[in-house]
PDB file of N, CA, C and O in Angstrom:
ATOM      1  N   MET A   1      -3.105   4.060  12.013  1.00  0.00           N
ATOM      2  CA  MET A   1      -3.080   3.277  10.721  1.00  0.00           C
ATOM      3  C   MET A   1      -1.736   3.538   9.969  1.00  0.00           C
ATOM      4  O   MET A   1      -0.998   4.480  10.259  1.00  0.00           O
ATOM      5  N   CYS A   2      -1.469   2.613   8.962  1.00  0.00           N
ATOM      6  CA  CYS A   2      -0.334   2.734   8.253  1.00  0.00           C
ATOM      7  C   CYS A   2      -0.650   2.858   6.851  1.00  0.00           C
ATOM      8  O   CYS A   2      -1.785   2.613   6.442  1.00  0.00           O
ATOM      9  N   ALA A   3       0.317   3.237   6.068  1.00  0.00           N
ATOM     10  CA  ALA A   3       0.102   3.625   4.681  1.00  0.00           C
ATOM     11  C   ALA A   3      -0.604   2.534   3.830  1.00  0.00           C
ATOM     12  O   ALA A   3      -1.515   2.861   3.069  1.00  0.00           O
ATOM     13  N   GLU A   4      -0.228   1.338   3.938  1.00  0.00           N
ATOM     14  CA  GLU A   4      -0.650   0.233   3.123  1.00  0.00           C
ATOM     15  C   GLU A   4      -2.185   0.077   3.430  1.00  0.00           C
ATOM     16  O   GLU A   4      -2.989  -0.023   2.503  1.00  0.00           O
ATOM     17  N   LYS A   5      -2.535   0.059   4.604  1.00  0.00           N
ATOM     18  CA  LYS A   5      -3.939  -0.088   5.079  1.00  0.00           C
ATOM     19  C   LYS A   5      -4.909   1.101   4.600  1.00  0.00           C
ATOM     20  O   LYS A   5      -6.065   0.923   4.216  1.00  0.00           O
ATOM     21  N   ILE A   6      -4.285   2.287   4.679  1.00  0.00           N
ATOM     22  CA  ILE A   6      -4.961   3.487   4.224  1.00  0.00           C
ATOM     23  C   ILE A   6      -5.270   3.401   2.767  1.00  0.00           C
ATOM     24  O   ILE A   6      -6.353   3.760   2.304  1.00  0.00           O
ATOM     25  N   GLN A   7      -4.189   2.865   1.983  1.00  0.00           N
ATOM     26  CA  GLN A   7      -4.230   2.794   0.512  1.00  0.00           C
ATOM     27  C   GLN A   7      -5.413   1.789   0.150  1.00  0.00           C
ATOM     28  O   GLN A   7      -6.238   2.046  -0.727  1.00  0.00           O
ATOM     29  N   ARG A   8      -5.416   0.715   0.846  1.00  0.00           N
ATOM     30  CA  ARG A   8      -6.442  -0.352   0.483  1.00  0.00           C
ATOM     31  C   ARG A   8      -7.850   0.160   0.830  1.00  0.00           C
ATOM     32  O   ARG A   8      -8.809  -0.136   0.117  1.00  0.00           O
ATOM     33  N   LEU A   9      -7.975   0.942   1.946  1.00  0.00           N
ATOM     34  CA  LEU A   9      -9.283   1.464   2.400  1.00  0.00           C
ATOM     35  C   LEU A   9      -9.646   2.484   1.327  1.00  0.00           C
ATOM     36  O   LEU A   9     -10.783   2.414   0.862  1.00  0.00           O
ATOM     37  N   LEU A  10      -8.751   3.494   0.845  1.00  0.00           N
ATOM     38  CA  LEU A  10      -9.045   4.449  -0.167  1.00  0.00           C
ATOM     39  C   LEU A  10      -9.503   3.716  -1.452  1.00  0.00           C
ATOM     40  O   LEU A  10     -10.441   4.173  -2.107  1.00  0.00           O
ATOM     41  N   MET A  11      -8.831   2.541  -1.837  1.00  0.00           N
ATOM     42  CA  MET A  11      -9.231   1.870  -3.086  1.00  0.00           C
ATOM     43  C   MET A  11     -10.639   1.412  -3.003  1.00  0.00           C
ATOM     44  O   MET A  11     -11.435   1.625  -3.917  1.00  0.00           O
ATOM     45  N   ALA A  12     -10.968   0.751  -1.851  1.00  0.00           N
ATOM     46  CA  ALA A  12     -12.316   0.381  -1.582  1.00  0.00           C
ATOM     47  C   ALA A  12     -13.277   1.429  -1.677  1.00  0.00           C
ATOM     48  O   ALA A  12     -14.306   1.258  -2.330  1.00  0.00           O
ATOM     49  N   ILE A  13     -13.029   2.526  -1.068  1.00  0.00           N
ATOM     50  CA  ILE A  13     -13.900   3.698  -1.092  1.00  0.00           C
ATOM     51  C   ILE A  13     -14.093   4.126  -2.502  1.00  0.00           C
ATOM     52  O   ILE A  13     -15.246   4.276  -2.907  1.00  0.00           O
ATOM     53  N   VAL A  14     -13.073   4.340  -3.298  1.00  0.00           N
ATOM     54  CA  VAL A  14     -13.171   4.683  -4.754  1.00  0.00           C
ATOM     55  C   VAL A  14     -13.929   3.804  -5.560  1.00  0.00           C
ATOM     56  O   VAL A  14     -14.734   4.239  -6.383  1.00  0.00           O
ATOM     57  N   LEU A  15     -13.704   2.446  -5.359  1.00  0.00           N
ATOM     58  CA  LEU A  15     -14.508   1.508  -6.151  1.00  0.00           C
ATOM     59  C   LEU A  15     -16.057   1.461  -5.683  1.00  0.00           C
ATOM     60  O   LEU A  15     -16.942   1.186  -6.492  1.00  0.00           O
ATOM     61  N   THR A  16     -16.309   1.729  -4.415  1.00  0.00           N
ATOM     62  CA  THR A  16     -17.672   1.949  -4.016  1.00  0.00           C
ATOM     63  C   THR A  16     -18.264   3.123  -4.687  1.00  0.00           C
ATOM     64  O   THR A  16     -19.373   3.046  -5.216  1.00  0.00           O
ATOM     65  N   ILE A  17     -17.598   4.154  -4.683  1.00  0.00           N
ATOM     66  CA  ILE A  17     -18.149   5.429  -5.345  1.00  0.00           C
ATOM     67  C   ILE A  17     -18.460   5.159  -6.833  1.00  0.00           C
ATOM     68  O   ILE A  17     -19.484   5.590  -7.363  1.00  0.00           O
ATOM     69  N   SER A  18     -17.530   4.423  -7.486  1.00  0.00           N
ATOM     70  CA  SER A  18     -17.729   3.983  -8.855  1.00  0.00           C
ATOM     71  C   SER A  18     -19.003   3.142  -9.073  1.00  0.00           C
ATOM     72  O   SER A  18     -19.728   3.348 -10.046  1.00  0.00           O
ATOM     73  N   MET A  19     -19.271   2.171  -8.134  1.00  0.00           N
ATOM     74  CA  MET A  19     -20.424   1.377  -8.234  1.00  0.00           C
ATOM     75  C   MET A  19     -21.653   2.205  -8.099  1.00  0.00           C
ATOM     76  O   MET A  19     -22.628   1.992  -8.820  1.00  0.00           O
ATOM     77  N   VAL A  20     -21.639   3.193  -7.151  1.00  0.00           N
ATOM     78  CA  VAL A  20     -22.866   4.062  -6.845  1.00  0.00           C
ATOM     79  C   VAL A  20     -23.041   4.788  -8.095  1.00  0.00           C
ATOM     80  O   VAL A  20     -24.175   4.829  -8.571  1.00  0.00           O
ATOM     81  N   LEU A  21     -22.006   5.408  -8.738  1.00  0.00           N
ATOM     82  CA  LEU A  21     -22.224   6.169  -9.991  1.00  0.00           C
ATOM     83  C   LEU A  21     -22.899   5.357 -11.131  1.00  0.00           C
ATOM     84  O   LEU A  21     -23.749   5.852 -11.870  1.00  0.00           O
ATOM     85  N   PHE A  22     -22.443   4.025 -11.225  1.00  0.00           N
ATOM     86  CA  PHE A  22     -23.034   3.183 -12.131  1.00  0.00           C
ATOM     87  C   PHE A  22     -24.468   3.015 -11.880  1.00  0.00           C
ATOM     88  O   PHE A  22     -25.263   3.148 -12.810  1.00  0.00           O
ATOM     89  N   THR A  23     -24.876   2.721 -10.647  1.00  0.00           N
ATOM     90  CA  THR A  23     -26.291   2.488 -10.237  1.00  0.00           C
ATOM     91  C   THR A  23     -27.191   3.718 -10.443  1.00  0.00           C
ATOM     92  O   THR A  23     -28.369   3.606 -10.782  1.00  0.00           O
ATOM     93  N   GLU A  24     -26.585   4.892 -10.223  1.00  0.00           N
ATOM     94  CA  GLU A  24     -27.380   6.068 -10.317  1.00  0.00           C
ATOM     95  C   GLU A  24     -27.489   6.621 -11.776  1.00  0.00           C
ATOM     96  O   GLU A  24     -28.114   7.642 -12.064  1.00  0.00           O
ATOM     97  N   GLY A  25     -26.803   5.823 -12.678  1.00  0.00           N
ATOM     98  CA  GLY A  25     -26.865   6.215 -14.226  1.00  0.00           C
ATOM     99  C   GLY A  25     -25.798   7.044 -14.653  1.00  0.00           C
ATOM    100  O   GLY A  25     -25.817   7.484 -15.803  1.00  0.00           O
ATOM    101  N   TYR A  26     -24.801   7.336 -13.822  1.00  0.00           N
ATOM    102  CA  TYR A  26     -23.642   8.116 -14.384  1.00  0.00           C
ATOM    103  C   TYR A  26     -22.452   7.169 -14.827  1.00  0.00           C
ATOM    104  O   TYR A  26     -21.319   7.208 -14.346  1.00  0.00           O
ATOM    105  N   THR A  27     -22.878   6.336 -15.795  1.00  0.00           N
ATOM    106  CA  THR A  27     -21.990   5.262 -16.154  1.00  0.00           C
ATOM    107  C   THR A  27     -20.641   5.796 -16.712  1.00  0.00           C
ATOM    108  O   THR A  27     -19.579   5.208 -16.510  1.00  0.00           O
ATOM    109  N   GLN A  28     -20.747   6.932 -17.418  1.00  0.00           N
ATOM    110  CA  GLN A  28     -19.402   7.447 -17.970  1.00  0.00           C
ATOM    111  C   GLN A  28     -18.434   7.839 -16.794  1.00  0.00           C
ATOM    112  O   GLN A  28     -17.244   7.533 -16.869  1.00  0.00           O
ATOM    113  N   TYR A  29     -18.911   8.476 -15.769  1.00  0.00           N
ATOM    114  CA  TYR A  29     -18.120   8.759 -14.592  1.00  0.00           C
ATOM    115  C   TYR A  29     -17.613   7.542 -13.839  1.00  0.00           C
ATOM    116  O   TYR A  29     -16.478   7.436 -13.374  1.00  0.00           O
ATOM    117  N   GLY A  30     -18.567   6.645 -13.772  1.00  0.00           N
ATOM    118  CA  GLY A  30     -18.203   5.332 -13.097  1.00  0.00           C
ATOM    119  C   GLY A  30     -16.993   4.472 -13.872  1.00  0.00           C
ATOM    120  O   GLY A  30     -16.134   3.816 -13.283  1.00  0.00           O
ATOM    121  N   MET A  31     -17.106   4.607 -15.217  1.00  0.00           N
ATOM    122  CA  MET A  31     -16.095   3.952 -15.960  1.00  0.00           C
ATOM    123  C   MET A  31     -14.803   4.564 -15.920  1.00  0.00           C
ATOM    124  O   MET A  31     -13.761   3.909 -15.893  1.00  0.00           O
ATOM    125  N   LEU A  32     -14.865   5.952 -15.916  1.00  0.00           N
ATOM    126  CA  LEU A  32     -13.651   6.836 -15.725  1.00  0.00           C
ATOM    127  C   LEU A  32     -12.964   6.580 -14.428  1.00  0.00           C
ATOM    128  O   LEU A  32     -11.748   6.386 -14.396  1.00  0.00           O
ATOM    129  N   LEU A  33     -13.682   6.574 -13.392  1.00  0.00           N
ATOM    130  CA  LEU A  33     -13.142   6.365 -12.116  1.00  0.00           C
ATOM    131  C   LEU A  33     -12.568   4.922 -11.983  1.00  0.00           C
ATOM    132  O   LEU A  33     -11.473   4.752 -11.448  1.00  0.00           O
ATOM    133  N   GLN A  34     -13.292   3.901 -12.460  1.00  0.00           N
ATOM    134  CA  GLN A  34     -12.826   2.533 -12.402  1.00  0.00           C
ATOM    135  C   GLN A  34     -11.558   2.366 -13.347  1.00  0.00           C
ATOM    136  O   GLN A  34     -10.647   1.609 -13.009  1.00  0.00           O
ATOM    137  N   GLY A  35     -11.516   3.034 -14.453  1.00  0.00           N
ATOM    138  CA  GLY A  35     -10.389   2.922 -15.422  1.00  0.00           C
ATOM    139  C   GLY A  35      -9.126   3.626 -14.739  1.00  0.00           C
ATOM    140  O   GLY A  35      -7.995   3.222 -15.011  1.00  0.00           O
ATOM    141  N   PHE A  36      -9.333   4.694 -13.841  1.00  0.00           N
ATOM    142  CA  PHE A  36      -8.258   5.307 -13.139  1.00  0.00           C
ATOM    143  C   PHE A  36      -7.744   4.363 -12.196  1.00  0.00           C
ATOM    144  O   PHE A  36      -6.521   4.231 -12.153  1.00  0.00           O
ATOM    145  N   VAL A  37      -8.517   3.634 -11.377  1.00  0.00           N
ATOM    146  CA  VAL A  37      -8.062   2.694 -10.476  1.00  0.00           C
ATOM    147  C   VAL A  37      -7.304   1.429 -11.169  1.00  0.00           C
ATOM    148  O   VAL A  37      -6.305   0.942 -10.640  1.00  0.00           O
ATOM    149  N   ILE A  38      -7.771   0.996 -12.224  1.00  0.00           N
ATOM    150  CA  ILE A  38      -7.197  -0.036 -13.001  1.00  0.00           C
ATOM    151  C   ILE A  38      -5.837   0.435 -13.448  1.00  0.00           C
ATOM    152  O   ILE A  38      -4.868  -0.318 -13.350  1.00  0.00           O
ATOM    153  N   LEU A  39      -5.732   1.632 -13.926  1.00  0.00           N
ATOM    154  CA  LEU A  39      -4.345   2.169 -14.473  1.00  0.00           C
ATOM    155  C   LEU A  39      -3.415   2.220 -13.333  1.00  0.00           C
ATOM    156  O   LEU A  39      -2.289   1.746 -13.486  1.00  0.00           O
ATOM    157  N   MET A  40      -3.768   2.756 -12.175  1.00  0.00           N
ATOM    158  CA  MET A  40      -2.888   2.979 -10.974  1.00  0.00           C
ATOM    159  C   MET A  40      -2.393   1.422 -10.566  1.00  0.00           C
ATOM    160  O   MET A  40      -1.215   1.199 -10.290  1.00  0.00           O
ATOM    161  N   ILE A  41      -3.313   0.484 -10.558  1.00  0.00           N
ATOM    162  CA  ILE A  41      -2.905  -0.928 -10.225  1.00  0.00           C
ATOM    163  C   ILE A  41      -1.911  -1.484 -11.263  1.00  0.00           C
ATOM    164  O   ILE A  41      -0.942  -2.150 -10.900  1.00  0.00           O
ATOM    165  N   LEU A  42      -2.158  -1.206 -12.554  1.00  0.00           N
ATOM    166  CA  LEU A  42      -1.254  -1.630 -13.572  1.00  0.00           C
ATOM    167  C   LEU A  42       0.219  -1.000 -13.263  1.00  0.00           C
ATOM    168  O   LEU A  42       1.215  -1.722 -13.217  1.00  0.00           O
ATOM    169  N   VAL A  43       0.266   0.335 -13.066  1.00  0.00           N
ATOM    170  CA  VAL A  43       1.414   1.039 -12.722  1.00  0.00           C
ATOM    171  C   VAL A  43       2.054   0.391 -11.537  1.00  0.00           C
ATOM    172  O   VAL A  43       3.277   0.246 -11.555  1.00  0.00           O
ATOM    173  N   TRP A  44       1.428   0.028 -10.616  1.00  0.00           N
ATOM    174  CA  TRP A  44       1.884  -0.500  -9.334  1.00  0.00           C
ATOM    175  C   TRP A  44       2.433  -1.902  -9.681  1.00  0.00           C
ATOM    176  O   TRP A  44       3.486  -2.248  -9.145  1.00  0.00           O
ATOM    177  N   ALA A  45       1.795  -2.744 -10.544  1.00  0.00           N
ATOM    178  CA  ALA A  45       2.238  -4.060 -10.874  1.00  0.00           C
ATOM    179  C   ALA A  45       3.524  -4.047 -11.747  1.00  0.00           C
ATOM    180  O   ALA A  45       4.446  -4.828 -11.513  1.00  0.00           O
ATOM    181  N   ILE A  46       3.563  -3.179 -12.718  1.00  0.00           N
ATOM    182  CA  ILE A  46       4.556  -3.121 -13.709  1.00  0.00           C
ATOM    183  C   ILE A  46       5.918  -2.407 -13.091  1.00  0.00           C
ATOM    184  O   ILE A  46       7.049  -2.878 -13.203  1.00  0.00           O
ATOM    185  N   LYS A  47       5.610  -1.300 -12.484  1.00  0.00           N
ATOM    186  CA  LYS A  47       6.825  -0.515 -11.966  1.00  0.00           C
ATOM    187  C   LYS A  47       7.092  -0.809 -10.595  1.00  0.00           C
ATOM    188  O   LYS A  47       8.112  -0.284 -10.149  1.00  0.00           O
ATOM    189  N   ASP A  48       6.389  -1.556  -9.778  1.00  0.00           N
ATOM    190  CA  ASP A  48       6.430  -1.766  -8.410  1.00  0.00           C
ATOM    191  C   ASP A  48       6.578  -0.467  -7.689  1.00  0.00           C
ATOM    192  O   ASP A  48       7.461  -0.293  -6.849  1.00  0.00           O
ATOM    193  N   PHE A  49       5.627   0.524  -8.055  1.00  0.00           N
ATOM    194  CA  PHE A  49       5.568   1.871  -7.358  1.00  0.00           C
ATOM    195  C   PHE A  49       4.157   2.273  -7.406  1.00  0.00           C
ATOM    196  O   PHE A  49       3.509   2.344  -8.450  1.00  0.00           O
ATOM    197  N   CYS A  50       3.659   2.561  -6.098  1.00  0.00           N
ATOM    198  CA  CYS A  50       2.324   3.045  -6.034  1.00  0.00           C
ATOM    199  C   CYS A  50       2.372   4.411  -5.531  1.00  0.00           C
ATOM    200  O   CYS A  50       2.778   4.590  -4.382  1.00  0.00           O
ATOM    201  N   PRO A  51       1.988   5.448  -6.289  1.00  0.00           N
ATOM    202  CA  PRO A  51       2.094   6.881  -5.800  1.00  0.00           C
ATOM    203  C   PRO A  51       1.335   7.095  -4.487  1.00  0.00           C
ATOM    204  O   PRO A  51       1.839   7.799  -3.612  1.00  0.00           O
ATOM    205  N   SER A  52       0.138   6.514  -4.318  1.00  0.00           N
ATOM    206  CA  SER A  52      -0.571   6.748  -3.075  1.00  0.00           C
ATOM    207  C   SER A  52       0.106   6.113  -1.816  1.00  0.00           C
ATOM    208  O   SER A  52       0.087   6.699  -0.734  1.00  0.00           O
ATOM    209  N   ILE A  53       0.673   4.961  -1.981  1.00  0.00           N
ATOM    210  CA  ILE A  53       1.410   4.338  -0.854  1.00  0.00           C
ATOM    211  C   ILE A  53       2.780   5.254  -0.583  1.00  0.00           C
ATOM    212  O   ILE A  53       3.209   5.451   0.554  1.00  0.00           O
ATOM    213  N   TRP A  54       3.319   5.713  -1.627  1.00  0.00           N
ATOM    214  CA  TRP A  54       4.589   6.587  -1.445  1.00  0.00           C
ATOM    215  C   TRP A  54       4.211   7.905  -0.593  1.00  0.00           C
ATOM    216  O   TRP A  54       4.883   8.331   0.347  1.00  0.00           O
ATOM    217  N   ILE A  55       3.054   8.459  -1.070  1.00  0.00           N
ATOM    218  CA  ILE A  55       2.569   9.673  -0.210  1.00  0.00           C
ATOM    219  C   ILE A  55       2.111   9.360   1.136  1.00  0.00           C
ATOM    220  O   ILE A  55       2.457  10.094   2.062  1.00  0.00           O
ATOM    221  N   PHE A  56       1.341   8.313   1.349  1.00  0.00           N
ATOM    222  CA  PHE A  56       0.913   8.006   2.577  1.00  0.00           C
ATOM    223  C   PHE A  56       2.002   7.594   3.627  1.00  0.00           C
ATOM    224  O   PHE A  56       1.888   7.765   4.841  1.00  0.00           O
ATOM    225  N   THR A  57       3.085   7.021   2.980  1.00  0.00           N
ATOM    226  CA  THR A  57       4.123   6.525   3.852  1.00  0.00           C
ATOM    227  C   THR A  57       4.869   7.763   4.447  1.00  0.00           C
ATOM    228  O   THR A  57       5.398   7.679   5.555  1.00  0.00           O
ATOM    229  N   LYS A  58       4.910   8.902   3.714  1.00  0.00           N
ATOM    230  CA  LYS A  58       5.544  10.058   4.217  1.00  0.00           C
ATOM    231  C   LYS A  58       4.707  10.700   5.462  1.00  0.00           C
ATOM    232  O   LYS A  58       5.274  11.293   6.380  1.00  0.00           O
ATOM    233  N   PHE A  59       3.473  10.539   5.399  1.00  0.00           N
ATOM    234  CA  PHE A  59       2.618  11.035   6.504  1.00  0.00           C
ATOM    235  C   PHE A  59       2.342  10.102   7.579  1.00  0.00           C
ATOM    236  O   PHE A  59       2.351  10.540   8.730  1.00  0.00           O
ATOM    237  N   PHE A  60       2.081   8.785   7.350  1.00  0.00           N
ATOM    238  CA  PHE A  60       1.645   7.849   8.330  1.00  0.00           C
ATOM    239  C   PHE A  60       2.579   6.778   8.579  1.00  0.00           C
ATOM    240  O   PHE A  60       2.424   6.075   9.577  1.00  0.00           O
ATOM    241  N   GLY A  61       3.550   6.576   7.763  1.00  0.00           N
ATOM    242  CA  GLY A  61       4.620   5.497   7.998  1.00  0.00           C
ATOM    243  C   GLY A  61       4.214   4.208   7.445  1.00  0.00           C
ATOM    244  O   GLY A  61       3.049   4.104   7.061  1.00  0.00           O
ATOM    245  N   THR A  62       4.938   3.294   7.356  1.00  0.00           N
ATOM    246  CA  THR A  62       4.728   1.954   6.745  1.00  0.00           C
ATOM    247  C   THR A  62       4.199   1.034   7.845  1.00  0.00           C
ATOM    248  O   THR A  62       4.299   1.367   9.026  1.00  0.00           O
ATOM    249  N   CYS A  63       3.659  -0.073   7.487  1.00  0.00           N
ATOM    250  CA  CYS A  63       3.132  -1.092   8.426  1.00  0.00           C
ATOM    251  C   CYS A  63       4.392  -1.918   8.950  1.00  0.00           C
ATOM    252  O   CYS A  63       5.366  -2.160   8.238  1.00  0.00           O
ATOM    253  N   SER A  64       4.280  -2.262  10.072  1.00  0.00           N
ATOM    254  CA  SER A  64       5.372  -3.091  10.646  1.00  0.00           C
ATOM    255  C   SER A  64       5.235  -4.598  10.352  1.00  0.00           C
ATOM    256  O   SER A  64       4.149  -5.166  10.460  1.00  0.00           O
ATOM    257  N   LYS A  65       6.339  -5.215   9.986  1.00  0.00           N
ATOM    258  CA  LYS A  65       6.309  -6.582   9.515  1.00  0.00           C
ATOM    259  C   LYS A  65       5.921  -7.450  10.808  1.00  0.00           C
ATOM    260  O   LYS A  65       6.318  -7.189  11.944  1.00  0.00           O
ATOM    261  N   LYS A  66       5.102  -8.500  10.471  1.00  0.00           N
ATOM    262  CA  LYS A  66       4.716  -9.335  11.622  1.00  0.00           C
ATOM    263  C   LYS A  66       5.540 -10.620  11.634  1.00  0.00           C
ATOM    264  O   LYS A  66       5.368 -11.456  12.521  1.00  0.00           O
TER     265      LYS A  66
END
């Protein structure tokens, strides 16, 4: 796997955990987790820098261009 795919998979897992927290009644924690994901996506959009992709690239490498 490459960094970009791992980052997308991790984002899906975190959002799934957030949904589970909402359904179990832990709405405050679900909102906090969702807010964190939104903040990181905004940083990525504004600064064109994603900390998780940066870290994963060091360990797993980047995806090859098709």
